[in-house]
C-alpha positions as CSV (number, residue, x, y, z in Angstrom):
1,M,-3.0,-3.4,6.2
2,K,-1.7,-2.8,2.7
3,D,-0.8,-5.5,0.2
4,C,3.0,-5.7,-0.4
5,T,2.8,-5.4,-4.2
6,Q,6.6,-5.3,-4.5
7,F,6.4,-9.1,-4.1
8,N,3.9,-9.7,-6.9
9,G,5.1,-12.7,-9.0
10,S,7.9,-13.4,-6.5
11,L,9.0,-16.6,-5.1
12,D,7.8,-18.0,-1.7
13,F,9.0,-16.4,1.5
14,F,11.2,-19.4,2.0
15,F,12.4,-19.5,-1.6
16,Y,14.9,-22.3,-0.9
17,P,12.6,-25.3,-0.3
18,E,14.9,-26.8,2.4
19,E,14.2,-23.9,4.6
20,N,10.6,-25.1,5.1
21,Q,12.1,-28.2,6.7
22,N,14.6,-26.1,8.7
23,L,11.8,-23.9,10.1
24,I,9.7,-26.8,11.2
25,D,12.6,-28.8,12.6
26,H,13.8,-25.7,14.6
27,Y,10.5,-24.4,16.1
28,F,8.5,-27.6,16.3
29,P,10.9,-30.6,16.5
30,D,8.5,-32.8,18.4
31,Y,5.2,-31.5,17.2
32,N,2.7,-34.0,15.8
33,F,1.1,-32.4,12.8
34,K,-1.2,-35.3,12.0
35,N,-4.8,-34.1,11.7
36,K,-4.0,-30.7,13.3
37,R,-5.6,-27.6,12.1
38,V,-2.9,-25.2,11.0
39,L,-3.1,-21.6,9.6
40,D,-0.1,-20.3,7.6
41,T,-0.6,-16.5,7.5
42,G,1.1,-14.5,4.7
43,C,1.5,-17.8,2.9
44,R,2.7,-16.2,-0.4
45,N,2.9,-19.0,-3.0
46,G,2.1,-21.8,-0.6
47,G,5.4,-23.7,-0.3
48,L,5.5,-23.8,3.5
49,T,1.7,-24.4,3.6
50,N,2.0,-27.5,1.4
51,F,5.0,-28.7,3.4
52,I,2.9,-28.7,6.5
53,F,0.0,-30.4,4.6
54,E,2.4,-33.2,3.6
55,K,3.1,-33.7,7.3
56,G,-0.5,-34.7,7.8
57,A,-2.1,-31.4,8.9
58,E,-5.4,-29.9,7.8
59,V,-3.8,-26.6,6.7
60,T,-5.1,-23.3,5.4
61,G,-2.9,-20.7,3.8
62,I,-4.0,-17.1,3.8
63,D,-2.6,-14.0,2.0
64,L,-3.7,-10.6,1.0
65,N,-2.2,-10.9,-2.4
66,N,-4.5,-12.3,-5.0
67,R,-1.7,-13.3,-7.4
68,A,0.1,-15.2,-4.7
69,I,-3.1,-17.2,-3.8
70,E,-3.8,-17.9,-7.5
71,K,-0.3,-19.3,-7.9
72,A,-0.5,-21.3,-4.7
73,R,-3.8,-22.9,-5.8
74,S,-2.2,-23.8,-9.2
75,L,0.8,-25.4,-7.6
76,F,-0.6,-27.3,-4.6
77,K,-4.0,-29.1,-4.5
78,G,-4.0,-30.3,-0.9
79,P,-4.1,-27.2,1.3
80,N,-7.0,-24.7,1.4
81,F,-5.8,-21.3,0.1
82,L,-7.8,-18.1,0.9
83,V,-7.4,-14.4,0.0
84,G,-7.7,-12.6,3.3
85,N,-6.5,-10.0,5.8
86,I,-5.0,-11.2,9.1
87,L,-6.5,-8.1,10.8
88,D,-10.0,-9.5,10.1
89,L,-10.2,-13.3,10.3
90,D,-14.0,-13.5,10.7
91,M,-14.1,-16.4,8.3
92,F,-12.8,-18.6,11.1
93,E,-14.7,-19.3,14.3
94,N,-13.3,-19.0,17.8
95,N,-10.9,-21.7,19.0
96,Y,-10.5,-23.3,15.6
97,F,-6.8,-23.8,14.9
98,D,-4.2,-25.8,16.8
99,L,-1.2,-23.9,15.4
100,I,-0.8,-20.5,13.7
101,I,2.4,-19.6,11.9
102,C,3.2,-15.9,11.0
103,T,6.8,-15.5,9.8
104,G,6.8,-13.0,7.0
105,T,3.9,-10.7,7.5
106,L,4.0,-8.8,10.8
107,P,7.0,-6.6,9.9
108,Y,4.7,-4.9,7.3
109,L,2.1,-3.9,9.9
110,N,2.3,-0.8,12.1
111,S,2.3,-1.2,15.9
112,N,-1.5,-1.0,16.3
113,E,-2.0,-3.5,13.4
114,K,0.4,-5.9,15.0
115,M,-1.6,-6.0,18.2
116,R,-4.8,-6.4,16.2
117,A,-3.4,-9.4,14.3
118,I,-2.1,-11.1,17.5
119,E,-5.6,-10.6,19.1
120,E,-7.2,-12.2,16.0
121,F,-4.7,-15.1,16.2
122,N,-5.5,-15.6,19.8
123,R,-9.2,-15.6,19.2
124,I,-9.2,-18.3,16.5
125,L,-6.6,-20.5,18.4
126,R,-7.7,-23.4,20.5
127,P,-6.8,-23.7,24.2
128,D,-3.3,-25.2,24.4
129,G,-2.6,-24.1,20.8
130,K,0.5,-22.3,19.7
131,I,1.4,-19.2,17.6
132,L,4.7,-18.7,16.0
133,L,5.5,-15.0,15.4
134,A,8.6,-13.5,13.8
135,F,9.5,-9.8,13.7
136,Q,12.2,-7.6,12.4
137,K,14.5,-6.4,15.3
138,D,14.3,-2.8,16.2
139,K,16.8,-0.5,14.5
140,N,18.6,2.6,15.5
141,L,17.6,6.1,14.3
142,L,20.2,6.2,11.5
143,F,19.1,2.9,10.0
144,R,15.5,3.9,10.2
145,S,16.2,7.2,8.5
146,V,18.1,5.5,5.7
147,V,15.2,3.0,5.2
148,G,12.7,6.0,5.3
149,I,14.6,7.7,2.5
150,Y,14.7,4.5,0.5
151,N,10.9,4.1,0.8
152,L,10.5,7.6,-0.6
153,F,12.5,6.9,-3.7
154,P,12.8,3.1,-4.0
155,K,12.9,3.1,-7.8
156,Y,16.0,5.2,-7.9
157,I,17.8,3.8,-4.9
158,R,17.1,0.1,-5.6
159,P,20.0,-0.3,-8.1
160,L,22.5,1.3,-5.7
161,L,21.2,-0.9,-2.9
162,M,21.6,-4.0,-5.1
163,F,25.2,-3.0,-5.7
164,I,26.4,-2.2,-2.2
165,A,24.3,-4.9,-0.2
166,P,26.7,-7.8,-1.0
167,Y,29.6,-5.9,0.6
168,I,27.6,-4.9,3.6
169,L,26.1,-8.3,4.2
170,K,29.1,-10.3,3.0
171,N,26.6,-12.3,1.0
172,S,26.7,-12.6,-2.8
173,D,23.3,-14.4,-3.2
174,S,21.5,-12.0,-5.5
175,L,18.2,-13.7,-5.0
176,Y,18.4,-13.3,-1.3
177,I,19.5,-9.6,-1.6
178,K,16.7,-8.7,-4.0
179,Y,14.0,-10.4,-2.1
180,A,14.9,-10.0,1.6
181,I,16.8,-6.7,1.5
182,V,15.9,-4.6,-1.6
183,E,12.2,-5.5,-1.8
184,G,11.9,-6.5,1.8
185,L,12.6,-3.0,3.1
186,I,9.7,-1.4,1.3
187,N,6.9,-0.5,3.7
188,I,8.6,-2.3,6.6
189,H,8.1,-1.5,10.3
190,F,10.7,-2.5,12.8
191,G,10.2,-3.6,16.4
192,Y,7.7,-5.8,18.2
193,P,5.3,-5.5,21.2
194,D,7.2,-5.5,24.5
195,F,4.9,-8.0,26.2
196,L,6.2,-10.8,23.9
197,N,9.6,-10.7,25.5
198,K,8.7,-13.5,28.0
199,N,7.8,-15.7,25.0
200,E,11.0,-15.3,23.0
201,V,12.6,-18.4,21.5
202,A,15.9,-18.8,19.6
203,T,15.5,-17.8,16.0
204,T,16.3,-20.3,13.3
205,D,19.4,-19.9,11.2
206,S,18.2,-19.4,7.7
207,R,18.6,-16.9,4.8
208,I,15.3,-15.1,5.5
209,I,14.7,-15.4,9.3
210,S,18.0,-15.2,11.2
211,S,19.0,-14.1,14.7
212,R,20.9,-11.2,13.1
213,F,17.8,-9.5,11.9
214,S,14.8,-11.2,13.5
215,K,13.1,-12.0,16.8
216,S,11.0,-15.1,17.2
217,F,8.3,-15.8,19.8
218,I,6.0,-18.8,20.5
219,L,2.7,-18.0,22.3
220,E,0.6,-20.7,24.0
221,K,-3.1,-20.2,24.7
222,K,-4.1,-21.4,28.2
């Protein structure tokens, strides 16, 4: 798994703070976070991690990006923040967490890496625990080809993409376009493991994770 350096110095994945509340209300409306052990994977600058901490959880945020973790530690003193790779979570013992959230990281893993990450999540999850996973929907060959070309020459195509994206998306939010579309398409892998289909849940309506682009799944360990 490679670090997504295009996000260096960026805002959080949910760069509008109210979306932290939106995510939790949508996926876990009746969940009691009090004293639960929660892992926020790909935590970026720690906004969602801290939101979960404020709900009473014992929460850990992990990210491959050193700068993101440094910023998270400077902003939020309650959660535990670690630099780490979700493909190797040996720092956590088996059956440790009650809840694992992975909303912005899996699309940057290839198919084999996605399976390895899910296996690691399952290993460190307690029986009756839950895992929230969000993936980019699969795309047709034309879309994949265009993204592939963009990934070959992102420096040169980025200004053009910034210009045309508002018309394609019918969205003039430049922050969203830069973060979720222009930078978000670099090193991205579309699709998700087929075995997850039986665990699909409705995707929240937010700027970053929406039913238009994303698929969401909640796994429970028996």
